[in-house]
N, C-alpha and C positions, 0 to 999 in steps of 0.2 A: 504493500500500500504506500502511495506517495505521501510524504509528510505535507501537512497544510502549509501554505505559504505564510511567511511571517506577516503579522498584522501591520498595516501601514500606520506609521506614527502620525498622530494628528498635529496640526499646526496650533500653536498657543493662541490665546485670546487676543494678545497685543497685535498680532498680524491682522486679525479681522478689524480691530479698532483703528489701526492705521489705514486699513483699506476704506473704512467708512469716512474717515477724515479726508482722504484723497477723493472719494466719491463726491462729497459735497463741494470740496474746493474746485473740482473739475466741472461741476455743474455751473459754478460761478464763472470760471475762466472761459468755458466753451459757450456760455450765453453771449459773451462779449467778443470772443476771438474771431468767429466766422464773419462778423459784420465789420470788424475793425478796419481791414484793408479797404473795404468798400466805402466806409465812412471817411477814411483818410484821403482816398483818391477822388471820390465823387462829391463829398460834402465839403471837405477842407481844401479841395483842388490842389493837392500836393502831387509832385511827380513820383513815378515808381522808384526812382533813385532815393527819394526821401523815405519811402517805405523800407527800402533796404538799409538805410542808415539807422532808422528807428529800431528795426529788428536786430541789426548787427550790434549796436550799442547795448540794447537790452540783453542780448545773449552774452556779451562780454561781462556785463554786470553779474548775471546769474552764475556764470561759471567761475568768476573770481570769488564770489561769495560762497560757492560750493566748496572751493578749495579752502577758504578761510574757516568755514564752519566745520569742515572735516578735521583740520588740525586742532581747532579750538575745542571741539567736543571731545577729542582724545585727551587733550591737555587737562581739562577740568573733570573729565570722567562723567559728563552729563550730556544727554541728547535732547531731553524734553524741552528745555528753555528755548533752544534754537528752533525747534518745531513750532512752538507756540508763537514766538515772535514772527516767524516767517509766514505762517498762515494769516495772522492778523494784518500785516502790512499788504499782503497781496489782495486781500478782500477790500481794503480801503482804496485801492488804486482804481477800481472800476468806475465809481462815481466821478472821479477826476477826469476820466476820458469823456464822460458825458458832458462835462462843463467846457470842453476844449472848443476854441474857435480858430486855432492855428495848430499846425502839426507839431511845433516844438512842445506844446502842452501835452500832447499825446506821448511824445518822447519822455517827458518827465514822469508821466503816469506809468509808462512801461518800465522805466528804470525802477520806480518804487515797487511795482509788481514783481519784476525779476530779482530785485534785491531780496524780497520775501521768499521767492522760490529758491534762490540760491542758499539763503540761510537755513532753510528747512530741509532741503532735499538730501544732502549728504548725511546730515544727522539722522534723518528718518531712515535712509537706506542702511546706515550703520546700526540703528536700533533693530531693524529687521534681522540683520545678520547676527547681532548679539543674541537674538531671541530664539533662533532655531539651530538645529544641527546642520553641519556643512552639507550633508547628503540631501537636505531639503531646500537648498538655496533656490534652485530653479522653480520648485513648487511654490515657495513663499513669495518670491518676486513675481512669479506668474500670476498668483492669486491677487497680489496687490495691484499689479498693472491692470488686471482684468477689472477690478472694482474701480480703479482710477478711470479707465476708459469707459466703463459703464456710466460713470458720472458725466464724462464728456458727451456721450451719446444723449443722455437725458437733457443736458444743457443745450445742445444743438436742437433737439426736438422742441424744447420750450421756446427757443428763438424762432423756430419755424412757425409755431402756433401764434406767437405774437406778430410775426410778419403777416401771417394769413389774416389775423383779426384786424390789424391796424393799417395795412397797406390800402391806400385809397381813402382812408378816413383821417389820416395824419400826414403832414408833410414828411418826406424821407428824413430830413434833419431831426425833427422831433421824435419820430419813431425810433431811430437809432439811439438817441439820448435816453429815452425811457428804458430801453433794454439795458443799457449800461447801468442805470440806477438800480433796476430790479436785480441785476446780477450780484449786487452786494449781499443780498439776503442769504443765499446758500453759503457764501463765503464766511459770514458771521457764524452760521451753524457749525461749519468745519472748525472754526477757531474755538468755539465752546467745547467741542469734543476733545480738542487737544489738551484742555485743562484737566482731563481725567488720566492723562498719561503719567506713568512713573518710570524712572530710569531703573534698569536692571542693576542689582547689587554687584554683579560681575558678568563679564562676557560669557556667552554660551560655549565658546570654544577656546578657553585659555590653555596655555601649556602648563600642565600641573607642576612642572619643576620650576616654574618661574614665579616667585612670590610677588613680583612687582605688578602683575597683571590685574589685580583687583582694582575696581574703580574706587577712587577716593580723591583727596586733595591733590592739586597739581604738583605739590612738592614731593609726593610719594609716588608719582607716576614716571615711567621711563621717558626720556626725550626721544623724539622721532629721529631715526637714523636712516639716511638714504640707502645705506648698504643693506638694509633689511628687505628692499624691494628686489625681487628676483629678475633674472633675464626673461622668464616667461611673462612676468608682469609687464615689463617694458615693451615686449613684443606686442602684447595686447594694446598698450597705449598707442604705439606707433601706427599699427594697422587700423585701429578704430579711429584715430585722428585723420587718417587718409579718407576713410569713409565719411567722416564728419564734413569734409570739404564738399561732399556731394549732397549732404543733408541740410540744405538751406531751409528757410522758414516756410511753413505750410501756407502762409499767406499767398505765396506765389502760385500755389495750386488753385486756390480759390479765385485769384485774378485770372488764371488761365481759363477757368470755367466761365467767367464773365466775358473773357476775350472771344470764346467760341460761340457766344450767343445765349448762354443760360441767364435767366433772370436772377435777381437777388435771392428769391425764394428757392429756386432750384440749385443755386450755388451752395446754399446752406444745406439743402437736402442731400446733395452729393457728399458734402463733408460729413453729414450724419451717417451716410452709408459707410464711409471710410472708418468712422469711429465704431460702428457696430461690428464690422469685420475684425478690426483691431482688438476690441474688447473680448470677442468670442474666442479668439485664437491665443491670447496671451497666457492664460493658465495652462491649457493642454500642451502648448509648445514649451513653456517653461518647465513643466513637469517632465516632458519628453527629453529635454536637454540634460536632465539629471542622469538619464540612461544612455542617450545617444552621444552626448558630449557637446560642449559649447561651440567649438570651432566648426564642426560639420554643420551645425544648425545655423550659425552665422553665415557660413558659405552659401547656403541655400537662400537665406533671407536677403543677403546683399545682392546676389545674382538676380533675384526677382525684382529688387529695387532698381537695378540698372535697366532692366527691360521696361519697367513701368515708366521711368523718367524718359527713356527714349520714346516711348509711346506718347507721353505728354507733348513732346516736341512736334508731333504730327497729328494730333487728335482733332476730333470734331465734336459737335454737340451730342452725337450718339455714343461714340466710343469712349468719351470721357467718363461715362458712368462705370464702364468696365474697369477703366484705369483707376478710379477712386477706390473701387472694391479691391483691385489687385494691390494698390498701395497699402490698404489695410492689412492684406496678407503679409506684405514685406515687413511693415513696421511691427505687426503683431508677432512676427517670427524673430525679430532681432532685439527689441527694446529690453524686455525682461531678461533675456539670455545674456545680453551684454553686461547687465548689472551683476548677474550671477557669476559670469566669468571673472569680473574684477573682484568680487567677493571671494571666489576660489583662490585667487592669486595674492590676496592682501594678507599681510601678517596679522594675526589675531590681536596683538597688542597695539597695532597702528592701523586698524581697519578704516577708521574715519579719515585719517591722513592719506592713506593710499587711495581711497575712493575720491578724495578731494583732488589729489594730483591728477588722477584720470579725468575728472570733470573739467579741470582747468585746461588740460591739453586738448581735449576734444572741443572744448568751448572756444579756444583760440581759433581752431580750424573752422568752426561754425561762424565765428565772428568774421572771418575772411570770406566765407561762402556767400552770406546773404547780400552784402553790398555789391559783390561782384556779379551775382545773378541779376540784381536790379539794374546795374550798369549795362551788362550785356543785353538784357531785355530792351532797355531804352535805345541802345545803339544798333542791335542786330536782330531784335525780335525775340519772341518766346521760344522759337525753335532752337536758336543758338544757346539760350540760357539753359534749357532742359537737356540738350545734348552734352553740354559741359558737365552737368551733374551726373549724367549717366556714365561719362568717361571716368570720373573720379571713383564712382562706385565699382566699376569694372577693375580699376587698378587695385582697390582694396581686396576684391575677390581673388585676383591673381596673386597678391602678396601672401595669402593664407597658405597655399601649397608651396610657394617659393621659399617661405621661411620654415617649412616643416611643421606648421601648426595644424594642418588638416588631419593628420594622423590622430586617431582617438587615444586619449590618455585618461587615466582615472582622474576624477575631479579633485582628488586630494594632492595630485602632483603639482609641485611648485618648483 
């Protein structure tokens, strides 16, 4: 008789709590995000290059703060305060966009929003890693990403309903501004839930022989050492940063929908389709990567991404729906898995710092990507902008086998 398979270990409650926080925060963000590029270009009459500048600077802020919060949360041995401050400031940014009458005001609001996202993200990801066993990283990050994206889907659907109710009865200017104001409500709910978080007394995966790994005052904790980061970690940083050069702001995808003839309503609906597919895939793919391996999963996801971006270069009003769905497949395949990969390769005592370094590196690449895409679009059209993104994604795909990373390794290998 075959022995019964071992019972699958359940995820702890804090993973679900963090998931609900991200759910409501993404309802807030995604109520505003799909209409923001339309508001900037159509209402504020800003050029697409200004949109690239706004998104580029916002991404620079978020990734710098991700690095800082990672180092700082390791130093003081606490994650919860960073999460609480981050979600509060992001929620406050949405009404400021509604008050804007020139694109620099939107830039200021986006900086505040991305400051909050940067402060909270690395600390939150480190809290997730602190809370589960290493063999559950893909599952935990996949569940969290799935709940996060479910919130994004709900936020987009709410915006669609408001567009349907108010289009024709309100001027476009007033319609957009009302949505920005209402988006603050779920953001406030997310912040309230963060107040229930408590830091772990110690990391879930400390090395038992190292007495310094217990969380406590900064004076009792080890100082970050660059030498603790392995060659496998740096390989992940470099290849992921190359892919980040392809991963410009999603606002350009929505502008592309507008460009091929979709109305504001259908642009947001297409974005909702992307979020639905993204959310449905994140958990099963993250869980699968615990068995299949991170690099093979990323190889597949990045290859799909390159094909999708190439498709956006030549799309029309019909095929763009298929491309938004395929984009959800690509992002759903890579987002949680990339986080799990970094968690795999991060030293337990410096998990926040290592995640922060990764976020800064990929963030600098994304900072470069968004303004360049905006500039290429203004000068050479959408086709050139999306083909450039596809080319960078293909380079990242090729680098995986060239660096020997495609071969499956146990997730504990560092």
